[in-house]
C-alpha positions as CSV (number, residue, x, y, z in Angstrom):
1,M,-23.8,17.4,49.7
2,K,-22.2,20.6,49.9
3,K,-19.7,19.6,52.6
4,L,-18.6,16.7,50.5
5,I,-17.9,19.0,47.5
6,L,-16.1,21.7,49.4
7,K,-14.0,18.8,51.1
8,I,-13.0,17.3,47.9
9,N,-12.5,20.8,46.3
10,K,-9.6,21.3,49.0
11,Y,-7.4,18.7,47.2
12,F,-8.5,19.3,43.6
13,Y,-11.2,21.0,41.5
14,Y,-14.5,19.5,42.0
15,G,-15.5,19.8,38.4
16,W,-13.1,16.7,37.6
17,V,-15.5,14.7,39.7
18,I,-18.4,16.0,37.6
19,V,-16.4,15.0,34.5
20,L,-15.9,11.6,35.9
21,I,-19.7,11.2,36.5
22,S,-20.6,12.5,33.3
23,S,-18.5,10.1,31.7
24,L,-20.5,7.5,33.7
25,A,-23.8,8.9,32.5
26,H,-22.7,8.7,28.7
27,F,-21.9,5.1,29.4
28,M,-25.2,4.5,31.0
29,S,-26.9,5.9,27.9
30,A,-25.8,2.8,26.0
31,P,-29.0,1.0,26.1
32,G,-30.7,3.6,23.9
33,Q,-27.8,3.9,21.5
34,T,-28.0,2.3,18.2
35,Y,-24.8,0.5,18.6
36,S,-26.3,-1.3,21.6
37,I,-29.9,-1.7,20.0
38,S,-28.7,-3.2,16.7
39,V,-27.5,-6.1,18.5
40,F,-31.1,-6.7,19.9
41,I,-32.5,-5.8,16.3
42,N,-30.8,-9.2,14.9
43,A,-32.5,-11.2,18.0
44,Y,-35.9,-9.5,17.2
45,Q,-36.0,-10.3,13.5
46,K,-34.9,-14.1,14.2
47,D,-37.7,-14.3,16.6
48,F,-40.5,-12.2,14.9
49,V,-39.6,-12.4,11.2
50,Y,-40.1,-8.7,10.6
51,S,-38.5,-6.7,7.5
52,S,-35.7,-4.6,7.6
53,T,-37.8,-1.7,6.2
54,L,-40.5,-2.5,8.9
55,M,-37.9,-2.4,11.9
56,S,-36.2,0.8,10.4
57,T,-39.8,2.5,10.1
58,A,-40.5,1.8,13.8
59,Y,-37.2,3.0,15.0
60,S,-37.2,6.0,12.9
61,V,-40.7,7.1,14.0
62,A,-39.8,6.4,17.5
63,T,-36.6,8.5,17.3
64,V,-38.3,11.5,15.8
65,I,-41.1,11.5,18.3
66,S,-38.4,11.2,21.3
67,G,-36.4,14.0,19.5
68,L,-39.2,16.4,19.4
69,L,-40.1,15.7,23.0
70,L,-36.6,16.5,24.1
71,I,-37.4,20.3,24.6
72,F,-39.6,19.4,27.7
73,M,-36.5,17.6,29.1
74,G,-34.3,20.5,28.6
75,R,-36.7,22.7,30.3
76,A,-36.9,20.5,33.2
77,I,-33.2,20.8,33.4
78,D,-33.1,24.5,33.3
79,K,-35.9,24.5,36.1
80,Y,-34.8,21.5,38.4
81,G,-31.0,21.2,37.7
82,Q,-29.1,18.2,36.2
83,R,-28.7,16.4,39.5
84,K,-32.4,15.9,40.1
85,M,-33.2,15.1,36.5
86,M,-30.1,12.5,36.1
87,I,-31.8,10.6,39.0
88,I,-35.2,10.8,37.4
89,V,-33.8,9.8,34.0
90,G,-31.7,6.9,35.5
91,L,-34.8,5.4,37.0
92,L,-37.2,5.9,34.0
93,L,-34.2,4.4,31.7
94,A,-34.1,1.2,34.2
95,V,-38.0,1.0,33.9
96,T,-37.6,1.1,30.0
97,T,-35.0,-1.6,29.9
98,F,-37.1,-4.0,32.0
99,Y,-40.2,-3.1,29.8
100,N,-38.4,-4.1,26.6
101,S,-37.7,-7.6,28.1
102,F,-41.4,-8.3,27.7
103,V,-41.9,-7.0,24.1
104,S,-44.1,-9.5,21.8
105,S,-45.2,-7.4,18.9
106,I,-44.4,-4.5,16.6
107,L,-46.4,-2.1,18.7
108,M,-44.6,-3.1,21.8
109,I,-41.2,-2.9,20.1
110,S,-42.0,0.4,18.7
111,F,-42.9,1.9,22.1
112,G,-39.8,0.2,23.6
113,F,-37.6,2.1,21.0
114,F,-39.3,5.4,21.8
115,M,-38.4,5.1,25.5
116,L,-34.9,3.8,24.9
117,R,-34.3,6.9,22.4
118,Y,-36.0,9.4,24.8
119,F,-34.5,8.4,28.2
120,G,-31.1,6.8,26.8
121,Q,-29.9,8.5,23.4
122,G,-31.5,11.6,24.2
123,S,-31.9,12.6,28.0
124,M,-29.1,10.4,29.1
125,T,-26.8,12.2,26.6
126,L,-28.4,15.7,27.2
127,L,-27.8,16.0,30.7
128,P,-24.1,15.4,30.9
129,N,-23.6,17.5,27.8
130,S,-25.3,20.5,29.6
131,L,-23.6,19.7,33.0
132,V,-19.9,19.7,32.0
133,P,-19.8,23.1,30.7
134,Q,-21.1,24.5,33.8
135,W,-18.0,23.6,35.6
136,F,-15.6,24.5,33.0
137,E,-14.7,27.6,30.5
138,K,-11.1,27.6,29.6
139,K,-10.7,23.8,29.6
140,R,-14.2,23.3,28.2
141,A,-12.9,21.1,25.3
142,L,-10.8,19.0,27.4
143,A,-13.5,18.3,29.9
144,I,-16.1,17.7,27.4
145,S,-14.0,15.3,25.5
146,L,-12.8,13.5,28.7
147,S,-16.6,13.1,29.8
148,G,-17.1,11.4,26.5
149,I,-14.9,8.6,27.1
150,G,-17.8,6.7,28.9
151,N,-19.5,6.5,25.7
152,L,-16.5,5.5,23.8
153,I,-15.9,2.5,26.4
154,A,-19.6,1.8,26.0
155,M,-19.1,1.7,22.1
156,L,-16.0,-0.6,22.5
157,I,-17.5,-3.2,24.7
158,V,-21.5,-3.1,24.9
159,P,-22.2,-4.5,21.3
160,S,-20.0,-7.6,22.3
161,F,-21.3,-7.6,25.9
162,N,-24.9,-7.5,24.4
163,L,-24.0,-10.2,21.8
164,W,-22.6,-12.4,24.7
165,M,-25.7,-12.1,26.9
166,I,-28.2,-12.6,24.3
167,N,-26.3,-16.0,23.2
168,Q,-26.0,-16.9,26.8
169,Y,-29.2,-16.0,28.4
170,G,-31.6,-14.8,25.6
171,W,-32.4,-11.1,24.8
172,P,-35.1,-10.7,27.6
173,T,-32.7,-11.7,30.1
174,A,-30.2,-9.2,28.4
175,W,-32.5,-6.2,29.0
176,R,-33.2,-7.1,32.7
177,I,-29.5,-7.1,33.3
178,W,-29.3,-3.6,32.1
179,S,-32.0,-2.6,34.4
180,I,-30.3,-3.8,37.3
181,I,-26.9,-2.1,36.3
182,L,-28.7,1.2,36.1
183,L,-30.4,0.9,39.5
184,V,-27.3,-0.3,41.3
185,G,-24.3,1.1,39.4
186,F,-25.5,4.7,38.4
187,I,-28.3,6.1,40.5
188,P,-26.7,5.8,43.9
189,L,-23.4,7.7,42.5
190,I,-25.6,10.5,41.1
191,F,-27.2,11.1,44.3
192,L,-23.9,11.3,46.1
193,F,-21.7,13.0,44.0
194,V,-23.4,15.4,41.3
195,G,-23.8,19.2,41.8
196,N,-25.4,21.5,39.2
197,Q,-23.0,24.4,39.1
198,P,-19.8,25.8,41.2
199,E,-21.4,28.8,42.0
200,D,-24.1,27.0,44.1
201,Y,-21.4,25.9,46.3
202,G,-19.6,29.3,46.7
203,L,-16.8,28.0,44.0
204,S,-15.8,29.8,40.9
205,V,-15.4,28.1,37.6
206,E,-12.2,25.8,37.5
207,N,-11.2,27.5,40.9
208,E,-10.0,30.7,39.7
209,K,-8.5,33.0,42.4
210,H,-11.5,35.1,43.0
211,E,-13.8,33.2,45.5
212,D,-15.2,36.2,47.5
213,E,-18.9,37.4,47.2
214,K,-18.1,40.3,45.1
215,A,-16.0,38.0,42.4
216,L,-18.8,35.3,42.6
217,K,-21.7,38.1,41.8
218,L,-19.7,39.4,39.1
219,S,-19.4,35.9,37.8
220,Q,-23.2,35.4,37.9
221,E,-23.7,38.6,36.1
222,K,-21.2,37.5,33.3
223,I,-23.3,34.3,32.9
224,I,-26.5,36.3,32.5
225,R,-24.9,39.0,30.0
226,E,-23.4,36.2,27.7
227,S,-26.3,33.7,27.8
228,F,-28.8,33.8,25.1
229,T,-32.3,32.6,25.8
230,L,-33.6,29.9,23.7
231,K,-35.9,32.4,21.8
232,E,-32.8,34.6,20.9
233,A,-30.8,31.7,19.8
234,L,-33.5,30.6,17.5
235,K,-33.0,34.0,15.7
236,T,-29.5,33.6,15.0
237,R,-28.2,31.8,11.8
238,P,-25.4,29.9,13.3
239,F,-28.0,28.0,15.4
240,W,-29.6,26.4,12.4
241,F,-26.4,26.0,10.4
242,A,-24.8,24.3,13.4
243,G,-28.1,22.2,14.1
244,F,-28.0,21.1,10.4
245,I,-24.5,20.0,10.4
246,S,-25.1,18.2,13.8
247,M,-27.3,16.0,12.2
248,L,-24.5,14.4,9.9
249,P,-22.7,12.3,12.3
250,A,-26.2,11.3,13.9
251,M,-27.8,10.3,10.7
252,V,-24.7,8.5,9.2
253,S,-23.8,6.7,12.2
254,T,-27.2,5.5,13.2
255,G,-27.9,4.2,9.6
256,L,-24.6,2.4,9.6
257,T,-24.8,1.0,13.0
258,F,-28.4,-0.1,12.9
259,H,-27.8,-2.1,9.6
260,F,-23.8,-2.6,10.4
261,F,-24.1,-6.4,10.8
262,N,-25.7,-6.9,7.3
263,I,-23.6,-4.2,5.6
264,M,-20.6,-6.4,7.0
265,D,-22.1,-9.5,5.9
266,L,-22.4,-8.3,2.2
267,R,-18.6,-7.3,2.7
268,M,-17.6,-10.9,3.9
269,V,-17.2,-10.0,7.8
270,S,-18.7,-12.4,10.1
271,E,-21.2,-11.6,12.9
272,T,-18.5,-11.9,15.5
273,Q,-16.0,-9.8,13.7
274,S,-18.8,-7.1,12.9
275,A,-19.5,-7.0,16.8
276,M,-15.8,-6.2,17.4
277,I,-15.3,-3.9,14.6
278,I,-18.4,-1.8,15.5
279,G,-16.9,-1.3,18.9
280,L,-13.6,0.2,17.2
281,L,-15.8,3.2,16.0
282,A,-15.1,4.7,19.6
283,F,-11.4,4.0,19.5
284,P,-10.0,7.2,17.8
285,A,-12.0,9.4,20.2
286,F,-9.7,8.1,23.2
287,F,-7.0,10.6,21.4
288,I,-9.3,13.5,21.5
289,P,-8.2,14.8,24.9
290,F,-4.8,15.2,23.6
291,I,-5.3,17.3,20.6
292,A,-8.6,19.2,22.1
293,K,-6.6,22.3,23.2
294,T,-4.7,22.3,19.8
295,V,-7.3,21.5,17.4
296,I,-10.7,22.3,18.7
297,D,-9.7,25.3,21.0
298,G,-6.9,26.4,18.6
299,L,-8.7,26.4,15.3
300,P,-11.7,28.3,14.0
301,I,-14.7,26.1,14.6
302,K,-15.7,26.6,11.0
303,Y,-12.5,24.9,9.7
304,V,-12.8,22.0,12.1
305,L,-16.3,21.3,10.9
306,S,-15.4,21.5,7.3
307,S,-12.4,19.2,7.8
308,T,-14.5,16.5,9.7
309,S,-17.5,16.7,7.0
310,L,-14.9,16.1,4.3
311,M,-13.5,13.2,6.4
312,V,-17.1,11.7,6.5
313,I,-17.4,12.1,2.7
314,L,-14.0,10.2,2.1
315,S,-14.7,7.4,4.5
316,L,-18.2,6.8,3.0
317,V,-16.7,6.6,-0.6
318,F,-14.2,4.2,0.8
319,L,-17.1,2.0,2.2
320,M,-18.8,1.9,-1.3
321,F,-15.6,0.9,-3.3
322,G,-13.1,-0.3,-0.9
323,V,-14.3,-2.3,1.9
324,S,-14.2,-6.0,1.4
325,G,-13.2,-7.9,4.4
326,S,-12.5,-7.3,8.1
327,V,-9.2,-5.5,7.4
328,T,-10.5,-2.7,5.2
329,A,-13.6,-2.8,7.3
330,I,-11.3,-1.8,10.1
331,V,-9.5,0.9,8.3
332,F,-13.0,2.4,7.5
333,I,-14.4,2.3,11.0
334,L,-11.2,3.9,12.3
335,F,-11.1,6.8,9.9
336,Y,-15.0,7.4,9.9
337,G,-14.6,7.1,13.8
338,L,-11.8,9.9,14.1
339,A,-14.2,12.3,12.0
340,I,-17.4,12.0,14.0
341,A,-15.2,11.9,17.2
342,I,-13.6,15.4,16.5
343,Q,-16.9,16.8,15.3
344,S,-18.8,15.6,18.4
345,V,-16.7,17.4,20.8
346,T,-16.6,20.4,18.5
347,M,-20.2,20.6,18.5
348,N,-20.5,20.2,22.4
349,V,-18.1,23.0,22.9
350,L,-19.9,25.4,20.1
351,W,-23.3,25.4,22.1
352,A,-21.8,26.6,25.2
353,N,-19.2,29.1,23.7
354,Y,-21.7,30.5,21.3
355,F,-24.8,30.7,23.3
356,G,-23.7,30.8,27.1
357,R,-24.3,28.7,30.2
358,K,-27.5,29.9,31.8
359,H,-30.3,28.6,29.3
360,L,-27.8,25.7,28.0
361,G,-30.4,22.9,29.1
362,S,-33.0,24.4,26.8
363,I,-30.8,25.4,24.0
364,R,-29.2,22.0,24.0
365,S,-32.3,20.3,24.0
366,V,-33.5,21.8,20.8
367,A,-30.0,21.5,19.4
368,T,-30.3,17.6,20.4
369,V,-33.6,17.6,18.1
370,F,-31.4,18.1,15.2
371,M,-29.2,15.0,16.0
372,V,-32.4,13.0,16.9
373,I,-34.0,13.7,13.8
374,G,-30.7,12.8,12.1
375,S,-30.7,9.5,14.0
376,A,-34.3,8.8,12.8
377,L,-33.5,9.7,9.3
378,G,-30.4,7.2,9.1
379,P,-31.9,3.8,9.3
380,L,-34.9,4.0,7.0
381,P,-33.0,4.9,3.8
382,F,-30.6,1.9,4.4
383,G,-33.5,-0.4,4.9
384,L,-35.3,0.6,1.7
385,S,-31.9,0.6,-0.1
386,Y,-31.5,-3.1,0.8
387,D,-35.0,-4.2,0.4
388,L,-35.1,-2.8,-3.0
389,T,-31.8,-3.3,-4.4
390,D,-30.1,-6.0,-2.1
391,N,-27.4,-3.5,-1.1
392,Y,-26.8,-0.4,0.8
393,N,-25.0,1.7,-2.0
394,V,-28.1,4.1,-2.8
395,A,-28.2,4.9,1.0
396,I,-24.5,5.4,1.2
397,F,-24.5,7.8,-1.9
398,G,-27.4,9.7,-0.3
399,N,-25.3,10.2,2.8
400,I,-22.3,11.5,0.8
401,V,-24.6,14.2,-0.6
402,F,-25.9,15.1,2.8
403,A,-22.2,15.4,4.1
404,G,-21.5,17.8,1.1
405,V,-24.1,20.1,2.0
406,A,-22.9,20.1,5.6
407,L,-19.4,20.7,4.3
408,V,-20.6,24.0,2.6
409,L,-22.6,25.2,5.6
410,S,-19.6,24.9,7.8
411,F,-17.8,27.6,6.1
412,F,-20.7,30.0,7.2
413,I,-20.4,29.3,11.0
414,Y,-19.6,32.3,13.2
415,K,-20.1,33.3,16.9
416,P,-23.1,35.4,17.3
417,K,-23.3,38.6,19.2
418,R,-26.3,39.1,21.9
419,D,-28.1,42.3,21.6
420,L,-27.9,43.6,25.1
421,N,-30.2,46.5,24.3
422,K,-33.3,44.5,23.9
C-alpha cells in the first residue's frame, strides 16, 4: 500500500487519487439517499398501499435514529481510520441493499430505511467528507467540491436508473443489483487505493517542499495545536450555529425529494419527466469547482451562508407560486440546486477550517447528526400537509420560515479560537 502511494506520488500528488475515490464513495452512498429511495417509495406504496404519512413517519424515525448513532461511526473513524471503516461500511451497505429486496411489512421497511440511512446517507458521506480534508489545506474547497461530483452524478442518473430497474425487473431485483454494484465496483478499489492521511506515508499535505522528518514533526504538532476535541468544539457557539444552518438543505431537500413525484404531479409534471428533473438538482454543483476559490475561499463564510439561505427562500416561494409544468419545474430545481451546492461545500470546508483535522471524524459525526435530523424532519410535514390539505403549501411555507432563521444565524458565524492554556 505504502509503495503504491509513494510510486503514484512521484508523478502527481496522491491526494487527487483520494479525491477520486472519495467521489466514488459519494456515488455509492446513493442507495441510502432520498433521491434514490423516493423511487422505491412509489413502488412500495403501489404494492403495500401505505399512506404518505405512515411512510414519511417510518422514514423520519429511521433517519433520526441513524443520525443519533453516527457519533459511534465518527469515533470509529478517528480510532481505526477512514480506509478500514470505508471497507466495513461498504460491506454493510451491500448487506443492507440485499436485505431491502425482501421487505414485506412496514416494520421490515422501517428497519430497511434505518440501515440505508445509517450506512448509506450517514456513514458513506461522513467517511469521504472526513478523508479529503486530511489530504488538503490550501486547496481544500476545490478538493471537497471535486469529491462531491460523485454524489452529483448519482443524483443525475440514479433516480432514472432505479425507475428503469423497477419497471424492467421489479424493486426486489433492483435492490439486489445495488448489492452487487457495491461488492464488485467499490470495496476492491477502497482496499487498493485509500490512505488515511499523507503523514502516514512520509508525505506532507499537498506535497509542500518540506518532507524531511523535522518538517513533518512540525506539521503534526500544528495539526494537534489547531485541532479542537469534540468536547471543545461543542462548547463553541459557531459549532451550534453552523449545525443548525446545515439542517436547512438536508430538511428541505429530503422533504422535497421524498414527495417529489407527488409534488410534481400536482403541478402537471409526469412521472418520467419528474425522474429526469429531480436528477437536475445536482447539475449546478458541477460548476462549483470553478468558483470554489473565488466564492468559498475568497469570501467570509457568513456571507456565503447568508446568500445561500436567501436563495433557498426565493426558490421555495417560486415553487409555491410559480411552478406549473416541466419548464418552470426545471427553473426551480436548477436555482435551488445551485443554492444547496454552494452551501454544502461551504459547510464541509467550515468544519475542517474552524475545528482542525485531528478529531475531524468525531466532530463531523456530531455535525452530521444535525443534517440527519434535518433529513428526518423533512418528509413528515410534507406528508401531513398533503394528507390534511391535498397539497404541500403548508409544508413549503414552514421550510421558508426555517430558512429565514438560518439566514439570521449565518450572520453570527465566526472562526473560534482554541484555548491552548487549558
